[in-house]
C-alpha positions as CSV (number, residue, x, y, z in Angstrom):
1,M,1.9,18.3,1.0
2,K,1.8,18.3,4.9
3,K,-1.6,20.0,4.8
4,I,-2.9,17.4,2.4
5,I,-1.7,14.5,4.6
6,L,-3.1,16.2,7.7
7,F,-6.5,16.5,5.9
8,I,-6.4,12.8,4.9
9,C,-5.6,11.7,8.5
10,L,-8.5,13.7,9.8
11,V,-10.9,12.2,7.2
12,F,-9.7,8.7,8.1
13,S,-10.1,9.4,11.8
14,F,-13.7,10.5,11.3
15,N,-14.3,7.4,9.1
16,L,-12.9,5.1,11.8
17,W,-15.2,6.7,14.3
18,S,-18.3,6.7,12.1
19,Q,-18.0,3.3,10.3
20,N,-16.9,-0.2,11.0
21,L,-13.7,-0.4,8.9
22,C,-11.5,-3.4,8.5
23,R,-7.7,-3.8,8.0
24,T,-6.8,-0.3,9.1
25,Q,-3.4,-1.4,10.5
26,I,-0.9,-4.0,9.3
27,L,0.6,-4.2,12.8
28,E,-0.8,-3.0,16.1
29,Q,1.3,-0.3,17.7
30,E,1.8,-2.4,20.9
31,E,3.8,-4.8,18.7
32,L,6.3,-2.1,17.7
33,F,8.9,0.0,19.5
34,Q,7.7,3.6,19.4
35,K,11.0,5.2,18.5
36,N,11.3,6.5,15.0
37,E,14.4,4.9,13.6
38,L,14.3,6.8,10.3
39,N,17.9,8.0,10.5
40,K,19.2,4.5,11.5
41,Y,17.6,3.0,8.4
42,S,18.1,5.8,5.9
43,K,21.2,4.0,4.4
44,Y,19.0,1.1,3.3
45,D,17.3,0.9,-0.1
46,F,13.6,0.0,0.3
47,S,12.7,0.4,-3.4
48,K,12.1,-3.3,-4.2
49,L,9.6,-3.6,-1.4
50,W,6.9,-1.9,-3.5
51,T,7.4,-3.9,-6.7
52,Q,7.8,-7.4,-5.2
53,T,4.2,-8.7,-5.3
54,D,2.6,-10.2,-8.4
55,N,0.1,-7.7,-9.7
56,T,-2.7,-10.3,-9.7
57,L,-2.5,-10.1,-5.9
58,I,-2.7,-6.3,-5.6
59,Y,-6.3,-5.2,-5.0
60,G,-7.7,-1.6,-4.8
61,I,-10.9,0.4,-4.7
62,I,-11.8,3.9,-5.8
63,G,-14.9,5.8,-4.8
64,D,-17.6,5.2,-2.2
65,N,-19.1,2.3,-4.3
66,Y,-15.7,0.5,-4.1
67,Q,-15.1,0.4,-7.9
68,R,-12.1,-1.7,-8.6
69,I,-8.9,0.0,-9.5
70,L,-5.7,-1.7,-10.7
71,I,-2.4,-0.1,-9.8
72,K,1.0,-1.1,-11.2
73,L,4.2,0.4,-9.9
74,I,6.5,-0.2,-12.9
75,S,9.6,1.6,-11.6
76,V,10.7,2.6,-8.1
77,K,14.1,4.1,-7.6
78,R,15.7,5.8,-4.6
79,N,16.5,9.5,-5.2
80,P,20.3,9.7,-5.2
81,S,20.2,13.1,-3.5
82,K,17.5,12.2,-0.9
83,N,17.9,8.9,0.9
84,N,14.3,8.7,2.1
85,E,12.6,9.7,-1.2
86,Y,11.8,7.3,-4.0
87,L,10.9,8.2,-7.6
88,V,8.0,6.2,-9.0
89,S,6.4,5.6,-12.3
90,G,3.4,3.3,-13.1
91,K,0.0,2.9,-14.5
92,S,-3.6,2.8,-13.2
93,M,-6.7,1.2,-14.7
94,V,-10.4,1.8,-13.9
95,K,-12.8,-0.1,-16.1
96,S,-11.0,0.2,-19.5
97,N,-9.4,3.5,-18.8
98,I,-5.6,3.4,-18.4
99,C,-3.4,6.3,-17.2
100,D,0.3,6.7,-16.8
101,F,1.5,8.3,-13.6
102,S,4.7,9.4,-11.9
103,G,5.5,10.8,-8.5
104,K,7.3,10.0,-5.3
105,I,7.2,8.1,-2.0
106,T,8.7,9.7,1.0
107,I,9.5,7.6,4.1
108,T,8.6,9.4,7.2
109,K,8.9,6.7,9.9
110,V,10.6,3.4,10.5
111,Q,9.7,1.3,13.5
112,E,11.3,-2.0,14.7
113,I,9.2,-4.9,15.9
114,K,9.5,-6.0,19.5
115,K,9.4,-9.8,18.9
116,L,10.8,-11.2,15.7
117,R,8.5,-13.6,13.7
118,F,9.8,-16.6,11.9
119,G,6.8,-18.1,10.2
120,V,5.2,-21.6,10.5
121,D,7.3,-23.9,12.7
122,D,9.9,-21.2,13.0
123,E,10.9,-21.8,9.3
124,Y,13.0,-18.6,9.1
125,K,14.6,-18.9,12.6
126,T,18.0,-19.9,11.2
127,A,17.8,-17.6,8.1
128,G,19.9,-14.9,9.8
129,I,17.2,-12.2,10.0
130,K,18.6,-9.2,11.8
131,N,15.5,-7.2,12.3
132,Q,11.9,-6.7,11.2
133,G,9.6,-3.7,11.3
134,L,7.1,-1.4,9.8
135,L,7.7,1.8,7.7
136,A,5.3,4.6,7.1
137,A,5.5,6.9,4.1
138,S,3.6,9.5,2.2
139,Y,3.0,9.3,-1.5
140,E,1.9,11.5,-4.4
141,F,1.4,10.1,-7.9
142,V,0.2,12.4,-10.7
143,E,-1.4,10.9,-13.7
144,N,-0.8,12.3,-17.2
145,K,-3.0,15.4,-17.6
146,Q,-3.4,14.7,-21.3
147,Q,-5.1,11.4,-20.7
148,K,-8.8,10.8,-20.1
149,S,-10.2,10.9,-16.6
150,S,-6.7,11.6,-15.0
151,G,-5.9,12.8,-11.5
152,K,-3.5,12.4,-8.7
153,F,-3.1,9.9,-5.9
154,L,-2.3,11.2,-2.4
155,G,-2.0,9.4,0.9
156,T,0.1,7.3,3.2
157,I,1.7,3.8,3.1
158,Q,2.4,1.1,5.6
159,T,5.0,-1.6,4.6
160,L,6.4,-4.6,6.5
161,W,10.1,-5.2,6.0
162,Y,12.9,-7.4,7.3
163,L,16.7,-7.0,7.2
164,N,18.6,-10.2,6.2
165,K,22.0,-11.5,7.2
166,N,23.6,-9.8,4.2
167,D,22.3,-6.4,5.4
168,L,19.8,-6.1,2.6
169,M,16.3,-4.8,3.0
170,N,13.5,-7.3,2.1
171,Y,9.8,-7.4,1.6
172,N,8.4,-9.2,4.6
173,D,6.0,-12.0,3.4
174,I,7.1,-14.4,6.2
175,E,3.5,-14.5,7.5
176,S,1.7,-14.3,4.2
177,Y,0.1,-17.7,5.0
178,S,-1.9,-15.9,7.8
179,D,-5.6,-15.0,7.0
180,K,-5.0,-11.5,8.4
181,Y,-1.9,-10.8,6.4
182,F,-1.6,-7.9,4.0
183,N,1.2,-5.5,3.1
184,N,2.0,-2.3,1.2
185,A,-1.2,-0.6,2.3
186,F,-1.8,2.6,0.3
187,I,-4.5,4.6,2.0
188,G,-5.6,7.9,0.5
189,I,-7.6,9.7,-2.1
190,W,-7.7,10.3,-5.8
191,K,-8.2,13.9,-6.9
192,S,-9.4,14.7,-10.5
193,N,-7.1,16.9,-12.6
194,N,-10.1,18.6,-14.2
195,S,-12.8,19.0,-11.5
196,A,-10.7,18.7,-8.3
197,K,-13.3,16.1,-7.2
198,E,-11.9,13.7,-4.6
199,K,-12.6,10.0,-4.1
200,I,-11.3,7.5,-1.6
201,C,-8.7,5.3,-3.1
202,N,-7.0,2.4,-1.2
203,W,-5.0,-0.6,-2.4
204,A,-2.6,-3.2,-1.0
205,D,-1.1,-6.6,-1.5
206,Y,-3.5,-9.5,-0.8
207,R,-6.3,-7.4,0.7
208,V,-7.9,-4.0,0.4
209,P,-7.2,-1.8,3.4
210,N,-9.4,0.6,5.3
211,V,-12.7,-0.5,3.8
212,N,-16.2,-1.4,5.2
213,C,-16.1,-4.8,6.8
214,D,-18.9,-6.0,4.5
215,F,-16.7,-5.7,1.5
216,D,-14.3,-8.6,1.9
217,L,-15.9,-11.8,3.2
218,G,-13.0,-14.1,2.5
219,A,-11.2,-16.0,5.3
220,G,-8.0,-17.2,3.6
221,E,-8.0,-14.8,0.7
222,L,-9.9,-11.8,-0.8
223,S,-13.6,-12.6,-1.5
224,V,-15.6,-9.6,-2.5
225,S,-19.2,-9.7,-1.4
226,D,-22.1,-9.7,-3.8
227,K,-23.0,-6.1,-2.8
228,Y,-19.8,-4.8,-4.6
229,Q,-19.2,-7.5,-7.3
230,K,-20.9,-5.4,-10.0
231,N,-18.3,-2.6,-9.6
232,G,-15.6,-4.3,-11.7
233,W,-14.8,-7.2,-9.4
234,W,-16.3,-10.0,-11.5
235,I,-14.1,-9.2,-14.6
236,K,-10.7,-10.8,-14.7
237,P,-8.1,-8.2,-15.8
238,K,-6.0,-8.9,-18.9
239,S,-2.6,-10.3,-18.0
240,K,0.0,-7.5,-18.0
241,W,-2.5,-4.9,-18.9
242,W,0.1,-2.2,-18.2
243,L,2.2,-3.1,-21.2
């Protein structure tokens, strides 16, 4: 798994050098303390952070032509024997092909933010927020090999969080009003179970991360350019397609 993640990081580093990619980082590193506080936060349950957002606001691409992919994490539960590992099940859909998948998310880094943010007009300033930050994790989700066009998803995640006055971990959407806001950025590859062919595959809440800057032309929300519309973006997915 470590070799796979290293390979993915090298590929992304090359892409960042060779292309003009947008939304590569949720927060800039200078906004964060550099110390990894993984041990400090291992007692907290982060599971609900990845199932918080309405699925109509989760956008993803697969392949160089940015074909639309829909991802639904149906269940995320912390592994009772490994605090930083989360067991996941869900479904994916490309065009009309739906696959079940299962796998895990492993938190590798937790950083605290230097300056707390409280939203428009400091709306959350008196809400008792203890801390805010960014977590990094790796993921591996394997689709059912008995299903058509199945494979596995591999990569890394960035997620914004905050700790509330009740000492509970929360999904940080305090600045979701901002044009540049996105969260739960899954950046990686999909690898076919049959041919071992690999495709880029990225998805996130509100925007698609790590894509060419000519893909999303929207200011306040996602607006896919005409260049990519034919690749599944003009079709409105069926409500609760994963059921």
